[in-house]
C-alpha positions as CSV (number, residue, x, y, z in Angstrom):
1,M,130.1,223.5,176.0
2,A,130.9,219.8,176.9
3,P,131.9,218.9,180.3
4,D,135.9,218.0,180.9
5,D,135.0,214.0,182.0
6,A,131.8,213.2,179.4
7,A,130.5,213.4,176.0
8,W,127.0,213.9,175.5
9,D,124.3,212.5,173.2
10,P,120.4,213.5,172.2
11,A,118.5,210.5,174.3
12,H,115.6,208.9,172.0
13,G,112.4,210.0,173.2
14,S,111.4,213.6,174.6
15,G,114.5,215.1,173.7
16,G,116.4,214.7,176.7
17,R,120.3,213.7,176.6
18,A,122.1,211.1,178.1
19,R,125.4,211.0,179.3
20,R,128.3,209.1,178.1
21,P,130.8,207.0,179.7
22,R,132.9,209.5,181.5
23,R,136.4,209.7,180.6
24,S,139.4,209.4,182.3
25,A,142.0,211.9,182.9
26,A,144.4,210.5,180.7
27,Q,141.7,209.8,177.9
28,V,140.9,213.5,177.9
29,Q,144.4,214.4,177.8
30,Q,144.9,211.8,175.0
31,A,142.0,213.5,173.4
32,V,143.1,217.1,173.6
33,L,146.6,215.9,172.1
34,R,145.0,214.4,169.0
35,A,142.4,217.0,168.3
36,A,145.7,219.9,168.9
37,V,147.5,217.6,166.5
38,D,144.3,218.0,164.3
39,E,143.8,221.6,164.4
40,L,147.7,222.1,163.5
41,T,147.8,220.5,160.7
42,D,144.7,221.6,159.4
43,R,144.4,225.3,160.0
44,G,148.3,226.2,160.7
45,Y,149.7,227.8,164.3
46,D,147.6,231.1,163.3
47,G,144.8,229.0,163.5
48,F,145.2,227.3,166.5
49,T,142.8,227.7,169.4
50,M,142.1,226.6,172.7
51,D,138.5,226.8,171.7
52,R,138.9,225.1,168.5
53,V,141.0,222.5,170.4
54,A,138.3,222.0,173.3
55,A,135.0,222.0,170.8
56,R,137.2,219.1,168.3
57,A,138.1,217.0,172.0
58,G,134.5,217.3,173.1
59,T,135.6,219.0,176.2
60,N,136.1,222.7,177.7
61,K,139.2,224.8,178.2
62,T,139.1,224.3,182.2
63,A,140.3,220.5,181.5
64,I,142.6,221.6,178.8
65,Y,144.5,224.8,181.2
66,R,144.6,222.0,184.0
67,R,147.4,219.8,181.9
68,W,148.5,222.7,179.6
69,P,148.3,226.3,180.8
70,S,149.1,228.3,177.7
71,R,148.5,227.7,173.7
72,T,152.1,227.3,173.1
73,S,152.6,224.1,175.9
74,L,149.8,222.8,174.7
75,A,151.1,223.2,170.7
76,L,154.3,222.3,171.7
77,A,153.2,218.7,172.9
78,A,151.2,218.3,170.3
79,Y,154.3,219.4,167.8
80,R,156.1,216.2,169.3
81,Q,153.4,214.4,168.7
82,L,153.1,214.8,165.5
83,V,157.1,214.3,165.0
84,A,158.4,211.5,167.1
85,R,155.2,209.2,168.3
86,P,155.1,206.5,165.3
87,E,151.9,204.2,165.7
88,N,154.2,201.4,165.0
89,P,157.7,201.3,166.0
90,P,160.3,199.7,162.8
91,D,160.8,196.3,163.8
92,T,163.2,195.1,161.1
93,G,164.8,192.9,163.2
94,A,167.6,194.6,163.5
95,L,168.9,197.4,165.9
96,R,170.7,199.5,163.5
97,S,168.0,199.9,160.7
98,D,165.2,200.3,163.3
99,V,166.4,203.3,165.0
100,I,167.7,204.7,161.2
101,A,164.1,204.0,159.7
102,L,162.6,205.8,163.1
103,L,165.1,208.6,162.8
104,R,164.2,208.8,159.0
105,A,160.1,208.8,159.4
106,A,160.9,211.5,162.4
107,A,162.7,213.9,160.2
108,D,160.0,213.4,157.4
109,R,157.7,214.7,159.3
110,M,159.8,218.0,161.2
111,S,160.9,219.0,157.6
112,S,156.8,218.5,156.4
113,P,154.6,221.4,155.8
114,A,153.0,221.1,158.9
115,G,155.7,220.6,160.7
116,A,157.8,223.1,159.7
117,E,155.2,225.8,160.2
118,I,154.5,224.3,163.9
119,L,157.9,224.7,164.9
120,R,158.3,228.2,163.2
121,G,155.1,229.7,165.0
122,L,156.2,227.8,168.2
123,V,159.8,229.4,167.9
124,M,158.7,232.9,167.3
125,D,155.8,233.1,170.0
126,A,158.8,231.6,172.3
127,R,160.9,234.5,171.4
128,R,158.9,237.3,173.3
129,E,159.8,235.4,176.7
130,P,163.1,234.1,177.5
131,E,162.1,231.7,179.9
132,T,159.7,230.2,177.5
133,M,162.4,230.3,174.7
134,A,164.3,228.3,177.6
135,A,161.1,225.9,178.5
136,L,161.2,224.9,174.4
137,R,164.4,224.1,173.9
138,D,164.3,221.9,176.9
139,E,160.9,219.7,175.8
140,L,162.7,219.5,172.1
141,A,166.0,218.3,173.4
142,R,164.4,215.8,176.0
143,G,162.2,213.5,173.5
144,E,159.7,210.7,174.0
145,P,161.1,207.7,175.5
146,G,158.3,205.0,174.7
147,T,159.2,204.2,171.0
148,M,162.9,204.0,171.3
149,L,162.7,202.0,174.9
150,T,160.4,199.7,172.7
151,I,163.0,199.5,169.7
152,L,166.0,199.2,172.6
153,A,164.2,196.5,174.3
154,R,164.2,194.2,171.6
155,A,167.5,194.9,170.6
156,V,168.3,193.6,174.4
157,A,166.3,190.2,173.7
158,R,168.7,189.6,170.9
159,G,171.6,190.3,172.2
160,E,172.4,193.8,170.1
161,A,172.0,196.3,173.4
162,R,172.9,196.1,176.9
163,Q,170.2,196.0,179.6
164,G,171.2,199.3,181.3
165,S,170.9,201.3,178.0
166,L,167.0,200.6,179.1
167,V,166.7,204.1,180.3
168,P,164.8,207.3,179.3
169,R,167.7,209.2,179.1
170,I,169.6,207.1,176.8
171,A,166.5,206.3,174.6
172,T,165.4,210.0,173.9
173,L,169.0,210.7,172.4
174,P,168.8,209.9,169.2
175,V,165.7,211.6,168.6
176,A,166.7,215.1,170.8
177,L,169.8,215.1,168.6
178,L,167.5,214.9,165.4
179,R,165.4,217.4,166.6
180,N,168.4,219.8,167.5
181,E,169.2,219.8,163.5
182,H,166.1,220.6,162.9
183,L,166.3,224.0,165.2
184,L,169.7,224.5,163.9
185,N,168.9,224.3,159.9
186,G,165.4,225.2,159.6
187,P,163.5,223.7,157.1
188,E,166.2,222.1,155.4
189,P,165.7,218.6,154.9
190,I,167.7,216.1,157.5
191,T,170.0,214.0,155.0
192,D,170.7,210.5,155.4
193,E,173.8,210.5,156.2
194,T,173.0,213.1,159.3
195,I,170.7,210.3,160.7
196,T,173.9,207.7,159.8
197,E,176.1,209.5,161.9
198,I,174.0,209.9,164.6
199,V,172.9,206.2,164.7
200,D,176.2,205.0,164.2
201,L,178.9,207.3,165.4
202,V,176.7,208.3,169.2
203,F,173.6,206.0,169.4
204,L,175.0,202.6,168.8
205,P,178.8,202.6,170.9
206,L,175.9,204.0,173.7
207,V,173.9,201.1,174.0
208,R,176.3,198.2,172.8
209,P,176.8,195.3,174.9
210,R,180.7,196.3,176.7
């Protein structure tokens, strides 16, 4: 099994093995999250195991458990990455269309076969313990602020949003409302009408200059 901070390659010559550069804790965590997303996508929630994730990430279970104490918590982190972290935030030139594009893409991922199966598995596991279910709901509601903060920062520079809106609690709100909609309605696709209501009735009035 690979060590938790380095990968190993065969060395030239006598068959010894040489160590590649050590990975930082952040690099290991990112590798684990990518591996977890890939495992969930390839094998589904039922086939998701810490052993498979560790092997794919080139690390060991000890390193994973230091950050994610259970299979469910790692699957939840992978689910959040799958549905809410596009590599390139939308940049349409306007705040409203940026946020709508972000939420539409997130909604499509939530309603995808992979996203729906992962969420069902998470909910079924969490139902066994009330505290775990509460943590799941809290995690889903909290969201990831980074992408929306990027969009908001551009909007502030254009004069479309106030500087005071650049805080994680505000930035996470649209995706949190979208996730809540998904949790309430299950695998049914989230409509464009719902997305525009989240943006026009809740988010834009909150962030626009006063």
